[in-house]
C-alpha positions as CSV (number, residue, x, y, z in Angstrom):
1,X,-61.2,-21.8,101.5
2,X,-58.1,-23.8,101.2
3,X,-55.9,-23.5,98.3
4,X,-53.9,-26.3,97.3
5,X,-50.2,-26.0,95.8
6,X,-47.5,-28.1,94.8
7,X,-43.9,-27.3,95.7
8,X,-42.0,-27.0,92.4
9,X,-38.2,-27.7,92.0
10,X,-35.8,-24.9,91.2
11,X,-36.3,-25.4,87.5
12,X,-39.6,-24.1,85.9
13,X,-38.8,-25.9,82.9
14,X,-38.4,-29.2,84.6
15,X,-41.7,-28.7,86.3
16,X,-43.5,-28.0,83.0
17,X,-42.1,-31.5,81.9
18,X,-40.1,-29.8,78.9
19,X,-37.3,-31.7,77.3
20,X,-33.9,-30.3,77.9
21,X,-34.9,-28.3,81.1
22,X,-31.5,-27.8,82.3
23,X,-30.4,-26.3,79.0
24,X,-33.6,-24.3,79.0
25,X,-32.9,-22.8,82.6
26,X,-29.1,-22.2,81.8
27,X,-30.3,-20.3,78.5
28,X,-32.9,-18.2,80.5
29,X,-30.4,-17.2,83.3
30,X,-27.7,-16.2,80.5
31,X,-30.4,-14.2,78.9
32,X,-31.3,-12.6,82.1
33,X,-27.7,-11.5,82.6
34,X,-27.4,-9.8,79.3
35,X,-30.7,-8.0,79.8
36,X,-29.5,-6.9,83.2
37,X,-26.3,-5.5,81.6
38,X,-28.3,-3.7,78.9
39,X,-30.3,-2.1,81.3
40,X,-27.6,-1.3,83.8
41,X,-25.6,0.5,81.3
42,X,-28.6,2.4,79.8
43,X,-28.0,0.8,76.4
44,X,-30.5,0.6,73.4
45,X,-31.1,-2.5,71.8
46,X,-29.3,-1.0,68.7
47,X,-26.0,-0.1,70.8
48,X,-26.2,-3.7,72.4
49,X,-26.4,-5.1,68.9
50,X,-23.3,-3.3,67.9
51,X,-21.4,-4.3,70.9
52,X,-22.3,-8.1,70.6
53,X,-21.8,-8.0,66.8
54,X,-25.5,-9.3,66.1
55,X,-28.7,-7.5,65.1
56,X,-31.3,-5.4,67.0
57,X,-33.9,-8.0,66.4
58,X,-31.5,-10.7,68.0
59,X,-31.2,-8.5,71.1
60,X,-34.9,-8.0,71.4
61,X,-35.3,-11.9,71.0
62,X,-32.9,-12.3,74.0
63,X,-34.5,-9.6,75.9
64,X,-38.1,-11.1,75.3
65,X,-36.8,-14.6,76.3
66,X,-37.3,-16.1,72.9
67,X,-34.3,-18.1,73.1
68,X,-34.8,-21.1,70.9
69,X,-32.6,-20.0,68.1
70,X,-29.7,-19.3,70.5
71,X,-27.1,-21.8,71.7
72,X,-25.6,-21.5,75.2
73,X,-22.3,-20.6,73.3
74,X,-23.8,-17.7,71.6
75,X,-25.2,-16.3,74.6
76,X,-21.9,-16.9,76.4
77,X,-20.1,-14.9,73.5
78,X,-22.6,-12.0,73.8
79,X,-21.7,-11.9,77.5
80,X,-18.1,-11.8,76.7
81,X,-18.6,-9.2,74.3
82,X,-20.0,-6.9,77.1
83,X,-16.6,-7.6,79.1
84,X,-18.0,-10.4,81.2
85,X,-15.9,-13.2,82.5
86,X,-17.6,-16.6,82.0
87,X,-16.6,-19.6,83.9
88,X,-17.6,-23.2,83.4
89,X,-17.0,-25.6,86.2
90,X,-17.2,-29.5,86.1
91,X,-17.7,-31.4,89.2
92,X,-18.8,-35.1,89.9
93,X,-22.4,-35.5,90.6
94,X,-23.1,-36.5,94.3
95,X,-24.0,-40.3,94.6
96,X,-27.3,-39.1,96.2
97,X,-28.6,-38.0,93.0
98,X,-29.4,-40.0,89.9
99,X,-28.8,-37.4,87.3
100,X,-26.4,-34.8,86.5
101,X,-27.4,-31.1,86.2
102,X,-26.2,-28.1,84.7
103,X,-26.4,-24.7,86.6
104,X,-25.7,-21.1,85.7
105,X,-24.6,-18.9,88.7
106,X,-23.9,-15.2,88.7
107,X,-21.5,-13.3,90.8
Protein backbone atom coordinates (compact mmCIF):
# COMPACT_ATOMS: atom_id res chain seq x y z
CA UNK A 1 0.00 0.00 0.00
CA UNK A 2 1.34 3.36 -1.04
CA UNK A 3 0.77 6.37 1.15
CA UNK A 4 0.33 9.69 -0.60
CA UNK A 5 1.56 12.83 1.03
CA UNK A 6 1.95 16.44 0.11
CA UNK A 7 5.05 18.34 1.08
CA UNK A 8 4.09 21.37 3.12
CA UNK A 9 5.76 24.70 3.55
CA UNK A 10 7.73 25.76 6.60
CA UNK A 11 4.54 27.28 8.00
CA UNK A 12 1.83 24.90 9.19
CA UNK A 13 -0.59 27.80 9.59
CA UNK A 14 -0.15 28.70 5.91
CA UNK A 15 -0.60 25.06 4.93
CA UNK A 16 -3.89 25.05 6.84
CA UNK A 17 -5.02 28.16 4.96
CA UNK A 18 -5.31 30.30 8.07
CA UNK A 19 -5.33 34.08 7.73
CA UNK A 20 -2.30 35.89 9.20
CA UNK A 21 -0.24 32.70 8.93
CA UNK A 22 3.07 34.55 9.28
CA UNK A 23 1.91 36.26 12.48
CA UNK A 24 0.59 33.00 13.91
CA UNK A 25 3.91 31.27 13.24
CA UNK A 26 5.88 34.14 14.79
CA UNK A 27 3.71 34.05 17.91
CA UNK A 28 4.09 30.28 18.16
CA UNK A 29 7.89 30.51 17.93
CA UNK A 30 7.98 33.24 20.58
CA UNK A 31 5.79 31.10 22.84
CA UNK A 32 8.11 28.13 22.33
CA UNK A 33 11.00 30.35 23.43
CA UNK A 34 9.13 31.45 26.55
CA UNK A 35 8.20 27.87 27.39
CA UNK A 36 11.79 26.70 26.92
CA UNK A 37 13.06 29.37 29.32
CA UNK A 38 10.49 28.39 31.95
CA UNK A 39 11.49 24.73 31.63
CA UNK A 40 15.25 25.37 31.46
CA UNK A 41 15.13 27.50 34.60
CA UNK A 42 12.86 25.04 36.41
CA UNK A 43 10.29 27.75 37.08
CA UNK A 44 6.73 27.19 38.11
CA UNK A 45 4.09 29.03 36.16
CA UNK A 46 3.50 31.22 39.22
CA UNK A 47 7.20 32.16 39.34
CA UNK A 48 7.20 32.88 35.61
CA UNK A 49 4.11 35.06 36.07
CA UNK A 50 5.85 37.13 38.76
CA UNK A 51 8.91 37.62 36.54
CA UNK A 52 6.83 38.69 33.54
CA UNK A 53 4.30 40.74 35.48
CA UNK A 54 1.32 38.71 34.40
CA UNK A 55 -0.91 36.01 35.87
CA UNK A 56 -0.31 32.29 36.17
CA UNK A 57 -3.33 31.78 33.91
CA UNK A 58 -1.70 33.85 31.15
CA UNK A 59 1.55 31.87 31.47
CA UNK A 60 -0.51 28.68 31.23
CA UNK A 61 -2.09 30.00 28.02
CA UNK A 62 1.34 30.69 26.52
CA UNK A 63 2.67 27.26 27.49
CA UNK A 64 -0.42 25.55 26.03
CA UNK A 65 -0.24 27.58 22.82
CA UNK A 66 -3.47 29.50 23.40
CA UNK A 67 -2.11 32.69 21.87
CA UNK A 68 -5.17 34.47 20.44
CA UNK A 69 -5.18 37.01 23.26
CA UNK A 70 -1.46 37.82 22.94
CA UNK A 71 0.17 40.27 20.59
CA UNK A 72 3.67 39.75 19.27
CA UNK A 73 4.66 42.80 21.31
CA UNK A 74 3.37 41.27 24.53
CA UNK A 75 5.23 38.01 23.92
CA UNK A 76 8.43 39.96 23.18
CA UNK A 77 8.02 41.87 26.45
CA UNK A 78 7.72 38.55 28.29
CA UNK A 79 10.97 37.37 26.71
CA UNK A 80 12.67 40.62 27.70
CA UNK A 81 11.44 40.15 31.29
CA UNK A 82 13.38 36.87 31.19
CA UNK A 83 16.49 38.91 30.25
CA UNK A 84 16.39 37.88 26.61
CA UNK A 85 17.58 40.25 23.90
CA UNK A 86 15.12 40.42 21.01
CA UNK A 87 16.26 41.62 17.61
CA UNK A 88 13.95 42.74 14.83
CA UNK A 89 15.62 42.89 11.45
CA UNK A 90 14.19 44.41 8.29
CA UNK A 91 15.32 43.43 4.81
CA UNK A 92 13.91 43.78 1.31
CA UNK A 93 12.21 40.69 -0.03
CA UNK A 94 13.95 38.99 -2.91
CA UNK A 95 12.52 39.80 -6.33
CA UNK A 96 12.04 36.07 -6.90
CA UNK A 97 9.29 36.00 -4.25
CA UNK A 98 5.90 37.69 -4.69
CA UNK A 99 5.26 38.28 -1.00
CA UNK A 100 7.03 39.51 2.12
CA UNK A 101 7.47 37.26 5.16
CA UNK A 102 7.92 37.62 8.89
CA UNK A 103 10.26 35.16 10.60
CA UNK A 104 11.40 34.50 14.14
CA UNK A 105 14.83 32.95 14.66
CA UNK A 106 16.48 31.92 17.90
CA UNK A 107 20.16 31.97 18.71
